[in-house]
N, CA, C and O atoms as a Tripos MOL2 file, in Angstrom:
@<TRIPOS>MOLECULE
protein
  188   187    47     0     0
PROTEIN
NO_CHARGES

@<TRIPOS>ATOM
      1 N           2.2640  -12.3450  -22.9160 N.3       1 UNK1
      2 CA          1.1000  -11.4860  -23.1100 C.3       1 UNK1
      3 C           0.2720  -11.5190  -21.6210 C.2       1 UNK1
      4 O           0.0760  -12.5370  -20.9580 O.2       1 UNK1
      5 N          -0.0980  -10.3430  -21.3200 N.am      2 UNK2
      6 CA         -0.8190  -10.4190  -20.3090 C.3       2 UNK2
      7 C          -2.4240  -10.4710  -20.3990 C.2       2 UNK2
      8 O          -2.9800   -9.8210  -21.2840 O.2       2 UNK2
      9 N          -3.0700  -11.1330  -19.6140 N.am      3 UNK3
     10 CA         -4.4480  -11.3870  -19.5040 C.3       3 UNK3
     11 C          -4.9620  -10.1740  -18.9630 C.2       3 UNK3
     12 O          -4.3680   -9.7380  -17.9770 O.2       3 UNK3
     13 N          -6.0550   -9.4600  -19.4480 N.am      4 UNK4
     14 CA         -6.9830   -8.6200  -18.6730 C.3       4 UNK4
     15 C          -7.9290   -8.9650  -17.9090 C.2       4 UNK4
     16 O          -8.6190   -9.8690  -18.3800 O.2       4 UNK4
     17 N          -8.3040   -8.4990  -16.6550 N.am      5 UNK5
     18 CA         -9.2070   -9.1600  -15.7520 C.3       5 UNK5
     19 C         -10.0020   -7.7120  -15.2840 C.2       5 UNK5
     20 O          -9.6840   -6.5240  -15.2180 O.2       5 UNK5
     21 N         -10.9550   -8.3470  -15.0630 N.am      6 UNK6
     22 CA        -12.1210   -6.7530  -14.6810 C.3       6 UNK6
     23 C         -12.7010   -7.3260  -13.0240 C.2       6 UNK6
     24 O         -13.2040   -8.3720  -12.6140 O.2       6 UNK6
     25 N         -12.4260   -6.4040  -12.5870 N.am      7 UNK7
     26 CA        -12.6950   -6.2960  -10.9200 C.3       7 UNK7
     27 C         -13.7060   -5.3530  -10.6400 C.2       7 UNK7
     28 O         -13.7100   -4.4300  -11.4540 O.2       7 UNK7
     29 N         -14.5020   -5.2840   -9.8210 N.am      8 UNK8
     30 CA        -15.6210   -4.2850   -9.6010 C.3       8 UNK8
     31 C         -15.5390   -4.3910   -7.8850 C.2       8 UNK8
     32 O         -15.3440   -5.4170   -7.2340 O.2       8 UNK8
     33 N         -15.7480   -3.0280   -7.3800 N.am      9 UNK9
     34 CA        -16.2110   -3.2590   -5.8080 C.3       9 UNK9
     35 C         -16.8150   -1.6550   -5.6500 C.2       9 UNK9
     36 O         -16.6960   -0.7750   -6.5020 O.2       9 UNK9
     37 N         -17.4100   -1.5440   -4.4870 N.am     10 UNK10
     38 CA        -17.9410   -0.1420   -4.2860 C.3      10 UNK10
     39 C         -17.1910    0.2500   -2.9780 C.2      10 UNK10
     40 O         -16.9260   -0.5310   -2.0640 O.2      10 UNK10
     41 N         -16.8660    1.6720   -3.0260 N.am     11 UNK11
     42 CA        -15.8510    1.7580   -1.7460 C.3      11 UNK11
     43 C         -16.7720    2.3200   -0.9410 C.2      11 UNK11
     44 O         -17.6880    3.0430   -1.3350 O.2      11 UNK11
     45 N         -16.5050    1.9310    0.4630 N.am     12 UNK12
     46 CA        -16.9010    1.9160    1.4840 C.3      12 UNK12
     47 C         -17.1520    3.5710    1.8590 C.2      12 UNK12
     48 O         -16.2560    4.2190    1.3180 O.2      12 UNK12
     49 N         -17.9270    4.2940    2.4820 N.am     13 UNK13
     50 CA        -17.5250    5.7900    2.7190 C.3      13 UNK13
     51 C         -16.4630    5.9670    3.8330 C.2      13 UNK13
     52 O         -15.9400    7.0790    3.8940 O.2      13 UNK13
     53 N         -16.0050    4.8640    4.8720 N.am     14 UNK14
     54 CA        -15.2170    5.0200    5.7560 C.3      14 UNK14
     55 C         -13.5590    5.1590    4.7820 C.2      14 UNK14
     56 O         -12.6290    5.8330    5.2260 O.2      14 UNK14
     57 N         -13.4890    4.5380    3.6970 N.am     15 UNK15
     58 CA        -12.4270    4.7210    3.0570 C.3      15 UNK15
     59 C         -12.2820    5.7800    2.2680 C.2      15 UNK15
     60 O         -11.3510    5.8720    1.4690 O.2      15 UNK15
     61 N         -13.1740    6.6580    2.4190 N.am     16 UNK16
     62 CA        -12.9810    8.2950    1.3750 C.3      16 UNK16
     63 C         -11.9300    8.9420    1.9090 C.2      16 UNK16
     64 O         -11.6340    8.7440    3.0870 O.2      16 UNK16
     65 N         -11.3480    9.6470    1.2650 N.am     17 UNK17
     66 CA        -10.0390   10.5470    1.3960 C.3      17 UNK17
     67 C          -8.7730    9.5540    1.6360 C.2      17 UNK17
     68 O          -7.8400   10.0340    2.2780 O.2      17 UNK17
     69 N          -8.6990    8.7120    1.3480 N.am     18 UNK18
     70 CA         -7.3710    7.6550    1.1480 C.3      18 UNK18
     71 C          -6.9660    7.5650   -0.3180 C.2      18 UNK18
     72 O          -7.7370    7.6210   -1.2760 O.2      18 UNK18
     73 N          -5.6900    7.4220   -0.3520 N.am     19 UNK19
     74 CA         -5.4570    7.4440   -1.8420 C.3      19 UNK19
     75 C          -6.0490    6.1820   -2.3860 C.2      19 UNK19
     76 O          -6.5490    5.2630   -1.7360 O.2      19 UNK19
     77 N          -5.9000    6.2960   -3.8280 N.am     20 UNK20
     78 CA         -6.5760    5.1600   -4.8840 C.3      20 UNK20
     79 C          -5.6970    3.8710   -4.1830 C.2      20 UNK20
     80 O          -6.2250    3.0550   -3.4270 O.2      20 UNK20
     81 N          -4.3910    3.8460   -4.5400 N.am     21 UNK21
     82 CA         -3.7630    2.3510   -4.3230 C.3      21 UNK21
     83 C          -4.0700    1.9350   -3.0420 C.2      21 UNK21
     84 O          -4.2860    0.7360   -2.8700 O.2      21 UNK21
     85 N          -4.1450    2.9230   -1.8460 N.am     22 UNK22
     86 CA         -4.3990    2.3220   -0.4040 C.3      22 UNK22
     87 C          -6.0080    1.7130   -0.1910 C.2      22 UNK22
     88 O          -6.3840    0.8840    0.6380 O.2      22 UNK22
     89 N          -6.7310    2.3580   -1.1380 N.am     23 UNK23
     90 CA         -8.1820    1.7230   -0.8970 C.3      23 UNK23
     91 C          -8.1330    0.5290   -2.0330 C.2      23 UNK23
     92 O          -8.6980   -0.4810   -1.6120 O.2      23 UNK23
     93 N          -7.6780    0.4050   -3.1730 N.am     24 UNK24
     94 CA         -7.5210   -0.8290   -4.1150 C.3      24 UNK24
     95 C          -6.8230   -2.0480   -3.2810 C.2      24 UNK24
     96 O          -7.1130   -3.2270   -3.4830 O.2      24 UNK24
     97 N          -5.9420   -1.6450   -2.3960 N.am     25 UNK25
     98 CA         -5.0710   -2.5880   -1.5890 C.3      25 UNK25
     99 C          -6.0050   -3.3480   -0.5950 C.2      25 UNK25
    100 O          -5.7910   -4.5320   -0.3340 O.2      25 UNK25
    101 N          -7.0180   -2.6710   -0.0560 N.am     26 UNK26
    102 CA         -7.9840   -3.1530    0.8520 C.3      26 UNK26
    103 C          -9.2340   -3.8660    0.2980 C.2      26 UNK26
    104 O          -9.9160   -4.6490    0.9600 O.2      26 UNK26
    105 N          -9.4790   -3.4960   -1.0640 N.am     27 UNK27
    106 CA        -10.3370   -4.1390   -1.7700 C.3      27 UNK27
    107 C          -9.9500   -5.1140   -2.4190 C.2      27 UNK27
    108 O         -10.7850   -6.0160   -2.4770 O.2      27 UNK27
    109 N          -9.0300   -5.2920   -2.9230 N.am     28 UNK28
    110 CA         -8.4050   -6.3230   -3.5300 C.3      28 UNK28
    111 C          -7.0180   -6.9250   -3.2370 C.2      28 UNK28
    112 O          -5.9800   -6.9010   -3.8980 O.2      28 UNK28
    113 N          -7.3710   -7.5700   -1.8310 N.am     29 UNK29
    114 CA         -5.9980   -7.7230   -1.2790 C.3      29 UNK29
    115 C          -5.3370   -9.2170   -1.6720 C.2      29 UNK29
    116 O          -4.3700   -9.7660   -1.1440 O.2      29 UNK29
    117 N          -6.2140   -9.7110   -2.8210 N.am     30 UNK30
    118 CA         -5.3770  -10.8060   -3.6330 C.3      30 UNK30
    119 C          -4.4830  -10.2560   -4.2780 C.2      30 UNK30
    120 O          -3.7290  -11.1110   -4.7420 O.2      30 UNK30
    121 N          -4.1170   -8.9910   -4.6050 N.am     31 UNK31
    122 CA         -3.2590   -8.3810   -5.3870 C.3      31 UNK31
    123 C          -2.2760   -7.6000   -4.5090 C.2      31 UNK31
    124 O          -2.6160   -7.2830   -3.3690 O.2      31 UNK31
    125 N          -1.0770   -7.2780   -4.9900 N.am     32 UNK32
    126 CA         -0.0670   -6.6550   -3.9120 C.3      32 UNK32
    127 C          -0.2910   -5.1320   -4.2960 C.2      32 UNK32
    128 O          -0.9540   -4.8180   -5.2850 O.2      32 UNK32
    129 N           0.1480   -4.4490   -3.6740 N.am     33 UNK33
    130 CA         -0.0360   -2.9360   -3.4660 C.3      33 UNK33
    131 C           0.8660   -2.4580   -4.9010 C.2      33 UNK33
    132 O           0.5230   -1.6100   -5.7250 O.2      33 UNK33
    133 N           2.1630   -3.3260   -4.8970 N.am     34 UNK34
    134 CA          2.8920   -2.6990   -5.9920 C.3      34 UNK34
    135 C           2.1430   -2.6560   -7.4130 C.2      34 UNK34
    136 O           2.0010   -1.7170   -8.1960 O.2      34 UNK34
    137 N           1.6880   -4.0580   -7.4850 N.am     35 UNK35
    138 CA          0.7890   -4.5550   -8.7380 C.3      35 UNK35
    139 C          -0.2300   -3.4650   -8.9950 C.2      35 UNK35
    140 O          -0.3930   -3.0520  -10.1430 O.2      35 UNK35
    141 N          -0.8460   -3.0360   -8.0930 N.am     36 UNK36
    142 CA         -2.1330   -2.4240   -8.1680 C.3      36 UNK36
    143 C          -1.5090   -0.8030   -8.3150 C.2      36 UNK36
    144 O          -2.1800    0.0410   -8.9100 O.2      36 UNK36
    145 N          -0.4390   -0.5300   -7.8380 N.am     37 UNK37
    146 CA          0.1890    0.8570   -8.1020 C.3      37 UNK37
    147 C           0.5940    0.9990   -9.5400 C.2      37 UNK37
    148 O           0.4920    2.0540  -10.1670 O.2      37 UNK37
    149 N           1.1270   -0.2880  -10.0930 N.am     38 UNK38
    150 CA          1.5070   -0.0290  -11.4390 C.3      38 UNK38
    151 C           0.1190   -0.2560  -12.4310 C.2      38 UNK38
    152 O           0.2240    0.2430  -13.5520 O.2      38 UNK38
    153 N          -0.9940   -0.8640  -12.1650 N.am     39 UNK39
    154 CA         -1.9980   -0.7450  -12.8840 C.3      39 UNK39
    155 C          -2.6930    0.6380  -12.8600 C.2      39 UNK39
    156 O          -3.3460    1.0320  -13.8260 O.2      39 UNK39
    157 N          -2.5380    1.3540  -11.7490 N.am     40 UNK40
    158 CA         -2.9850    2.6740  -11.6920 C.3      40 UNK40
    159 C          -2.1670    3.6670  -12.7250 C.2      40 UNK40
    160 O          -2.6740    4.5280  -13.4440 O.2      40 UNK40
    161 N          -0.7200    3.3140  -12.6090 N.am     41 UNK41
    162 CA          0.0240    4.1830  -13.0700 C.3      41 UNK41
    163 C           0.1050    4.0590  -14.7160 C.2      41 UNK41
    164 O           0.6960    4.8570  -15.4440 O.2      41 UNK41
    165 N          -0.6670    2.8100  -15.1700 N.am     42 UNK42
    166 CA         -0.5750    2.5190  -16.4110 C.3      42 UNK42
    167 C          -2.1180    2.7940  -17.0660 C.2      42 UNK42
    168 O          -2.5180    2.4370  -18.1740 O.2      42 UNK42
    169 N          -2.7070    3.3960  -16.2260 N.am     43 UNK43
    170 CA         -4.2190    3.6090  -16.6800 C.3      43 UNK43
    171 C          -5.1220    2.6030  -16.7920 C.2      43 UNK43
    172 O          -6.1720    2.7940  -17.4060 O.2      43 UNK43
    173 N          -4.7980    1.2670  -16.1500 N.am     44 UNK44
    174 CA         -5.4820    0.1210  -16.1230 C.3      44 UNK44
    175 C          -6.1830    0.2030  -14.9690 C.2      44 UNK44
    176 O          -6.9120   -0.7870  -15.0260 O.2      44 UNK44
    177 N          -6.4040    0.7390  -14.0090 N.am     45 UNK45
    178 CA         -7.2120    0.7470  -12.7500 C.3      45 UNK45
    179 C          -7.9130    1.9710  -12.5750 C.2      45 UNK45
    180 O          -7.3010    2.9590  -12.1720 O.2      45 UNK45
    181 N          -9.2630    2.0250  -12.8610 N.am     46 UNK46
    182 CA         -9.8960    3.4980  -12.5900 C.3      46 UNK46
    183 C         -11.0190    3.1880  -11.8500 C.2      46 UNK46
    184 O         -11.4350    2.0570  -11.5990 O.2      46 UNK46
    185 N         -11.6440    4.5950  -11.4030 N.am     47 UNK47
    186 CA        -12.6630    4.5440  -10.7490 C.3      47 UNK47
    187 C         -13.8710    5.3930  -11.6560 C.2      47 UNK47
    188 O         -15.0160    5.4950  -11.2160 O.2      47 UNK47
@<TRIPOS>BOND
     1     1     2 1
     2     2     3 1
     3     3     4 2
     4     3     5 am
     5     5     6 1
     6     6     7 1
     7     7     8 2
     8     7     9 am
     9     9    10 1
    10    10    11 1
    11    11    12 2
    12    11    13 am
    13    13    14 1
    14    14    15 1
    15    15    16 2
    16    15    17 am
    17    17    18 1
    18    18    19 1
    19    19    20 2
    20    19    21 am
    21    21    22 1
    22    22    23 1
    23    23    24 2
    24    23    25 am
    25    25    26 1
    26    26    27 1
    27    27    28 2
    28    27    29 am
    29    29    30 1
    30    30    31 1
    31    31    32 2
    32    31    33 am
    33    33    34 1
    34    34    35 1
    35    35    36 2
    36    35    37 am
    37    37    38 1
    38    38    39 1
    39    39    40 2
    40    39    41 am
    41    41    42 1
    42    42    43 1
    43    43    44 2
    44    43    45 am
    45    45    46 1
    46    46    47 1
    47    47    48 2
    48    47    49 am
    49    49    50 1
    50    50    51 1
    51    51    52 2
    52    51    53 am
    53    53    54 1
    54    54    55 1
    55    55    56 2
    56    55    57 am
    57    57    58 1
    58    58    59 1
    59    59    60 2
    60    59    61 am
    61    61    62 1
    62    62    63 1
    63    63    64 2
    64    63    65 am
    65    65    66 1
    66    66    67 1
    67    67    68 2
    68    67    69 am
    69    69    70 1
    70    70    71 1
    71    71    72 2
    72    71    73 am
    73    73    74 1
    74    74    75 1
    75    75    76 2
    76    75    77 am
    77    77    78 1
    78    78    79 1
    79    79    80 2
    80    79    81 am
    81    81    82 1
    82    82    83 1
    83    83    84 2
    84    83    85 am
    85    85    86 1
    86    86    87 1
    87    87    88 2
    88    87    89 am
    89    89    90 1
    90    90    91 1
    91    91    92 2
    92    91    93 am
    93    93    94 1
    94    94    95 1
    95    95    96 2
    96    95    97 am
    97    97    98 1
    98    98    99 1
    99    99   100 2
   100    99   101 am
   101   101   102 1
   102   102   103 1
   103   103   104 2
   104   103   105 am
   105   105   106 1
   106   106   107 1
   107   107   108 2
   108   107   109 am
   109   109   110 1
   110   110   111 1
   111   111   112 2
   112   111   113 am
   113   113   114 1
   114   114   115 1
   115   115   116 2
   116   115   117 am
   117   117   118 1
   118   118   119 1
   119   119   120 2
   120   119   121 am
   121   121   122 1
   122   122   123 1
   123   123   124 2
   124   123   125 am
   125   125   126 1
   126   126   127 1
   127   127   128 2
   128   127   129 am
   129   129   130 1
   130   130   131 1
   131   131   132 2
   132   131   133 am
   133   133   134 1
   134   134   135 1
   135   135   136 2
   136   135   137 am
   137   137   138 1
   138   138   139 1
   139   139   140 2
   140   139   141 am
   141   141   142 1
   142   142   143 1
   143   143   144 2
   144   143   145 am
   145   145   146 1
   146   146   147 1
   147   147   148 2
   148   147   149 am
   149   149   150 1
   150   150   151 1
   151   151   152 2
   152   151   153 am
   153   153   154 1
   154   154   155 1
   155   155   156 2
   156   155   157 am
   157   157   158 1
   158   158   159 1
   159   159   160 2
   160   159   161 am
   161   161   162 1
   162   162   163 1
   163   163   164 2
   164   163   165 am
   165   165   166 1
   166   166   167 1
   167   167   168 2
   168   167   169 am
   169   169   170 1
   170   170   171 1
   171   171   172 2
   172   171   173 am
   173   173   174 1
   174   174   175 1
   175   175   176 2
   176   175   177 am
   177   177   178 1
   178   178   179 1
   179   179   180 2
   180   179   181 am
   181   181   182 1
   182   182   183 1
   183   183   184 2
   184   183   185 am
   185   185   186 1
   186   186   187 1
   187   187   188 2
@<TRIPOS>SUBSTRUCTURE
     1 UNK1         2 RESIDUE 1 A UNK
     2 UNK2         6 RESIDUE 1 A UNK
     3 UNK3        10 RESIDUE 1 A UNK
     4 UNK4        14 RESIDUE 1 A UNK
     5 UNK5        18 RESIDUE 1 A UNK
     6 UNK6        22 RESIDUE 1 A UNK
     7 UNK7        26 RESIDUE 1 A UNK
     8 UNK8        30 RESIDUE 1 A UNK
     9 UNK9        34 RESIDUE 1 A UNK
    10 UNK10       38 RESIDUE 1 A UNK
    11 UNK11       42 RESIDUE 1 A UNK
    12 UNK12       46 RESIDUE 1 A UNK
    13 UNK13       50 RESIDUE 1 A UNK
    14 UNK14       54 RESIDUE 1 A UNK
    15 UNK15       58 RESIDUE 1 A UNK
    16 UNK16       62 RESIDUE 1 A UNK
    17 UNK17       66 RESIDUE 1 A UNK
    18 UNK18       70 RESIDUE 1 A UNK
    19 UNK19       74 RESIDUE 1 A UNK
    20 UNK20       78 RESIDUE 1 A UNK
    21 UNK21       82 RESIDUE 1 A UNK
    22 UNK22       86 RESIDUE 1 A UNK
    23 UNK23       90 RESIDUE 1 A UNK
    24 UNK24       94 RESIDUE 1 A UNK
    25 UNK25       98 RESIDUE 1 A UNK
    26 UNK26      102 RESIDUE 1 A UNK
    27 UNK27      106 RESIDUE 1 A UNK
    28 UNK28      110 RESIDUE 1 A UNK
    29 UNK29      114 RESIDUE 1 A UNK
    30 UNK30      118 RESIDUE 1 A UNK
    31 UNK31      122 RESIDUE 1 A UNK
    32 UNK32      126 RESIDUE 1 A UNK
    33 UNK33      130 RESIDUE 1 A UNK
    34 UNK34      134 RESIDUE 1 A UNK
    35 UNK35      138 RESIDUE 1 A UNK
    36 UNK36      142 RESIDUE 1 A UNK
    37 UNK37      146 RESIDUE 1 A UNK
    38 UNK38      150 RESIDUE 1 A UNK
    39 UNK39      154 RESIDUE 1 A UNK
    40 UNK40      158 RESIDUE 1 A UNK
    41 UNK41      162 RESIDUE 1 A UNK
    42 UNK42      166 RESIDUE 1 A UNK
    43 UNK43      170 RESIDUE 1 A UNK
    44 UNK44      174 RESIDUE 1 A UNK
    45 UNK45      178 RESIDUE 1 A UNK
    46 UNK46      182 RESIDUE 1 A UNK
    47 UNK47      186 RESIDUE 1 A UNK
């Protein structure tokens, strides 16, 4: 069973225009881009 975690961040204006997975990878570097992309696809990572 997976545990839910809550992460929060403000997106700096210089990251505007980038894809969500790219921004998330920069803001949450402790998680792999593939994991972040899976969370986005599953609707578990939102803005």
